[in-house]
N, C-alpha and C positions, 0 to 999 in steps of 0.2 A: 408481484413476482412474475417473470416470464415463464412460459413453458420450457424453454431451454435451460433456464437457471434451475427450475424444479427438477427436470431431468438429471442434470448434472449432480444436484444435491442428492437425488436418489441413488445415483451410481456411487457417490462417495459413501453414502450410508451403507450400501451393500458391501463395499470393499472393507469398511470398518468391522461390519458384522462377520464377514468371512475371516478377517484376521483374528477377531476375538474367539472364533469357535476352536475348540480343542482339535488338535490334529487327529486324523484318522490313524488307527494303529497300522503298523507296517504290513500286517497280514491282510488288511482290507483291500478289496479290489477298487482302487481309486480311479481307474480309467474307464469304467463303464458309464458314469454319469457324473456331472458336476454337483457341487454343493447347492447351488441356486435352484437347480431343477428338483432335487430331493426336497429341499425346504418348501418349494411351491407346492409339490405333490403332497407332502405331509400336511401342510396346512389345509389343502383341499380335503383330504381324507378326514382330518379332524372335524371339518364341518359337514361332510357327507359320508357318514359311515356306510359300510356295505355297498360300496361303489365299484365301478369298473374302470379299467384303463381308458376305454373310449370315452366314458363320461367325464373322467378327469381331464382328458385331453381337450374335449369340448369346452369345459368350464375354464380351464387355465390358458388355452391357446397354445399349449405346448404340443409338439409333434408327438403322435402315438408311440413312436420308438423311444423318444426321450422319457416319456411317462413310464414305459415298461422298464427302462433301465433304472429309473428312479425307484420304482416299486421293488425291483430286485435288490437294489442297494439298501433300502429301508428294511426290507425283509431280513437281509444278511445282518443288519445292525440290530434287529430285534424290535424295531419301531412299529412295524405292521405285520399283520397276518393275512393270509388269503385262504379262501375256501371256494370250492366249486359253486357256481350259481345253480340253484335247484331248477331254475327255469331254462337254463342253457348251459349244459355240462362243459361246453368248450370255453366258456368265460369264467374268470375268476372274480370273486367279490372281495374287496380290500377294506380292511378296517384297522384301527390302531391295535397294537398288541395289548392283551389285558394286563400283563405284567411290564414293569419298567425295566428295560435292559440296562446293563452297565453303561453302554454308550449314551442312551438317552438321559440317564442320571448325570453323566459327566457333562453333557451339553447343557442341561437345565441349571446345573450348578455354576456354569461358567459366566463370567462377567465381562463387560465391555470396557471397564476402566482403563486398563493398560493400552488397548488398541486406541481408544478415544483420546488419551493423553498424547499418544504418539502422533495421531492425526493432527491434533490441535497444536502440537509442538510445545506443550506445557503440562505440568502436573499440578498447577495451581488449583487448590481445592475448590475455591469459590467459582471459578470458571468451569470446571469439570461438573460441579453440582448444577449450575445454571443450564449447561447444555444437556445434561442427563434429564433434568426436569422438563425441558423442551421436547426432548425426544419421548419421554413418557406421555406428554399431552398429545403429540402426534400419534403415538401407537394407540392411545385410547380412542381417538377419533377416526383414524384411518386404518381400520382393521383389514385383514385379508378379504373380507367380504366386500369391501368397497371396490376392489377390482371387478367382481362380478357385476356390480351395479353400473360400472362404466360400459360394460359390454351389452347392457340393455336387456 
């Protein structure tokens, strides 16, 4: 597989994932930061609890302003909490929220079946099962931590 083909596959998979996510409630501030950035930041926080915006930016390669916006969105959704850093009162430490918010529960319960069927142009059960199994294998081996290993 060529790097270009892999890149385009990744983009297609992101679009399918975005389509499968439940829509944000109308009351949510959807203009602050995109879904992709929020998911990248949340993934990083899951792997690095009690972390800072600058550390997330360094690990993910996202601009600090985008990380700050994502943290604000995730905090509004009840996905993360922040506390002042005891070593530096100007900095906030970020970690996942101890309780599962309504939004987190909704996202966790969502499935990709409809979005995947639409992208494939078929709802043939055998074909959907085959693709979902392939995606499960990829997800098991290419975890978010793999990106960090690329950056060395």
